C-alpha positions, 0 to 999 in steps of 0.5 A: 859622104857615102861609105865605100863599102856600101857600093861594093857588091855584097859578094865582094864585100864578103870576100874582102871581109873574110880576107881581112879577118885572116890578114888581121888575125895573123897580125894581132896575134903575133908577139910583136903586136899582142905583146903578153901571152895573155893578150895573145890568148884573148885576142886569138879567142875573139878573132877565132869567133870571126874566122869560124864564119860568125862574122855575119852575126849582127854583133860580130863587131863587138869581138873586134871592139875587145881586140881593139881595146887591148891593142889601144892599151899597147899602143899607149905603152908604145907611145914615146911622146905627143908632138904638136903638129900645125895643119893649116896655113899662115894668112898675112891678115889673119895669122895662122888658120888651121888646127894643131893636132897632137901626133904620137911618136911611137916606138917601132913596136908602136908602128906595128901596133898602130898599123894593126889597129887601123886595120881592125878599125876598117874591118870593124867598119866593113863588118858593121856595113855587112850587118846593115846591108844584110838587115836591109836585104831581109826587110826588103825581101819580107816586104815584097815577099821574095 
């Protein structure tokens, strides 16, 4: 499966990454999502590194990993229960064909944290692809001397 970010023009991917950084920073540093002041400061510190234009570093996603781990802990705190959900079908001859997935039952704050986590993971993927594309461009430029 081809990653959508590999097919976007490089300028568009950069612009969308910058836009996503701003959006995710605002959401992740809010009191509703971050929770404690300690979490807010840790998240703000990691996200400021990206906001200052260092998002093009090859290890920029590591700052996001810290934020993701903080919010994953918050999501665990906001999980009320896990409910088994069957995804599949009932075959008359074979019986149930599919899988059971345990989905979280979240508080309203948990829903906000989960939404922010989804956006952070998308941003992380965008930054990884950007890093790979820039590395590939440097290799091609060195190889062909342009």
